[in-house]
N, C-alpha and C positions, 0 to 999 in steps of 0.2 A: 700550572700544575697543582693541586691541593698537597702539602708532604702527607708523609703516609706516616700514620698513627702506628707506633708499637709497643706495647707493655711491656717492662722486663720484670726478672722476679731476682731473687739475690743467686740463683744457678748461672746468671748470663751477664749481670750488674758489671762484676771488676774485670771480666775480660773485654765487655765493649768501651771501659770507659776508660780502662789502661795495657788495649792491648798488647803493650812491650812486656808485661808483665807474664804472657803469655806465650811468648814464642814459639815454646814446644809443643803447643798443644796441636794434632792437627789440625784442628780448625783455626789455625791464626787468618788468615786470608780472611775468612770469615767474619773474626771480630773487626778487623781492621776495615773492612770494605763499610761494615755497617758504622764503626768510631767515626768513618769519612764523611757517610753520609749526614750521622747527627751532627758534626761541627757547622754546613751550612746549613740544617735547618731542610731538608731533604728528608731527612725521618725525624720525626717528634717523637721524644723518648717520655713516656709515660711511666709508671708506679703502680704494682696491682696493689691492692688493698692488702692482699698475701704478705706483703712484704714486711707490714706495718702489724698485722696480725700473727699468721701461721708461721711466717719465717720467724717471727720473734721468739717465739717458745722453740724452749730444750727439748729436746729427742723423746723425753720420758714422757711430758704434756702432749708435743703434739700427737705421739702413738694415741693415748686418750682421747684426743680432738678429734681428730681423723679416725678413727682407727673404724667408729661403726659410719663412715658415710659410704654410701654407695654413689657411684659418678654417673650419672649418662649425659647421654647429649644426643642431639640432633642436630641434621645438614639439610638445608632447606634450598635448592637451585634458586634464585629471583631471576633470572636471565643470562643469555648463554657464557656470558664473564665475570659472571659472580653468584655468591654463593653464599647462607648465613650459617654460620657451624653457632650453636649454644650446648654451654656444656655448665652441668650443676651436680652441684649433692643434696641427698636426701640422708637423713641420719634417721636409723631407726632405733627406736628403744630397745636396751637390753641386750647390744650390740658394743661392740669394743671391749678395752681393760676392764673397764670399773662397770661389771653388770650387775 
């Protein structure tokens, strides 16, 4: 069986890498399960581009960059047990904080 590919961002990275630091979280069991699947390679973790781009921006800059984005999504069924989810952003001129 091929390993599952999972993309992580800053909102979950710490929890799955070091779940012992999040024992009080209501999602602790899930963090441990993902951590234990990463170790032998049943899950293969990747970082989204946003870890190096949007997640690295400060709050003020992030508002300016993301504030004008419209998030769009589309879901397509490609079989009885599979689907494709496409998510993207479109920026409109004159939106966000820096109009």
